[in-house]
MARFI-954988 format. One record per atom (N, C-alpha, C, CB): y, z, x. Coordinates in steps of 0.1 Angstrom, whole numbers, plus 5000, padded with zeros to 4 digits. Glycine has a CB too. Example, Ala and Ser with C-alpha at 12.3 -4.5 7.8 and 13.67 -1.06 7.14 Angstrom:
// residues 2
494350785132;495550785123;496750785132;495550905113;497850715128;498950715137;500050795129;499450575141;
// end
This chain:
// residues 69
504650175101;505050155087;506550135087;504550275078;506850025080;508349985079;508850005065;508549845084;508150055056;508650065043;508449935034;510050105044;507749835039;507449715032;506349745022;507049605041;506749715009;505749734999;504549645001;506349714986;503249684997;502149595000;501049624989;501649625014;500149524989;498949544981;497849544992;498649424969;496949634991;495949655001;494649574997;495549815003;494249485006;493049415004;491849485012;493149265009;490949535004;489949625010;488749545016;489349714999;488949515029;487849445036;487149535046;488449325043;487549655047;486949745057;487349885052;487549725072;486449985054;486650115049;488050185054;485450205053;488550135065;489850195070;491050155060;490150145084;490950045054;492049985045;492350085034;491649845040;491450125025;491850215015;492150355020;490750225004;491550395031;491950525037;493350525041;491150565048;493750425048;495150405052;496150395040;495350275060;495750315030;496550295018;496750425010;495950195009;495750505010;495850635002;496650745009;494350684999;497150715021;498150805027;499350815019;498450765041;499750705011;500750705002;500350774989;501250565000;501150844983;500750914970;501850884960;500651074973;501550804950;500150744948;499950624956;500050714933;498750584958;498350474966;498850344959;496750474968;499050244968;499350114962;498050054956;499950014974;498249944949;496949874944;496049844956;497349734936;494749874954;493749844964;492749754958;493149964970;492649624962;491749534956;490649494966;492549404953;489449504961;488249464969;488249314972;486949514962;488149284985;488249144989;487049064984;488349135005;485949124983;484749054978;484849004964;483449134979;485649074956;485849044941;487348994938;485549174932;487948944948;489348904947;489448794937;490048864961;490348804927;490648704918;492148684916;489948724905;492548574912;494048544911;494748644901;494148394906;494148664889;494748744879;495048884884;493948754866;494048964889;494349094894;495349094906;493149164897;495248994915;496048994926;497548974921;495648884936;497748884912;499048854907;499648974900;499048734896;498849054892;499249164886;499649274896;498249214876;498849294906;499149394916;500449354924;497949404926;500649234927;501849184934;503049204925;501749044938;502949174912;504049194904;504349344902;503749134891;503349424901;503649574900;504349624912;502249644899;503949594924;504549634936;505949584938;503649594947;506149454934;507549394934;508449464925;507449254931;508049494913;508949564903;509249704908;508249574889;508349764915;508549904920;508949904935;507249994918;509349794940;509549774955;510449884961;510149644957;511549924954;512450024960;511750154961;513850034952;510950204952;510250324953;509150314964;509650354941;508450204964;507350184974;507950184989;506650044971;509050124990;509750115003;510150255007;511050025002;510850334998;511250465002;510050555006;511950524990;508950544998;507850625001;507150595015;506850614990;507150465017;506650415030;507450465042;506650265030;508850455040;509750505051;509450665053;511250475048;509350735042;509150875043;507850905050;509150945029;506850835046;505450865053;505550825067;504250775047;506250715071;506350675086;507150795093;507150525088;508150845088;508950955094;508051075096;510150985086;507251115086;506451225087;505351215097;505851255073;504851095099;503751055108;504351065122;503150915105;505651015124;506251025137;506451165141;507650945137;506951245132;507251385135;505951455138;508051465122;504851425131;503551485134;503051445148;502551435122;503351325152;502851275165;503551335176;502951115165;504751385174;505651435185;505251575190;507051435180;
// end
């Protein structure tokens, strides 16, 4: 994890599990029902909150590295 904000596209059960490691989780959209409107809204939300998402992603990555050591 690099702290890059993202929208999770749920194509496999591991995707929402991984996305929910962040609290709160980023938008998770089911790939089978993907539509332009909800995708655009999710991307705009993450972009507007990008600094917060980035910080939380970096914090989670650091915690995971510490835990793995």
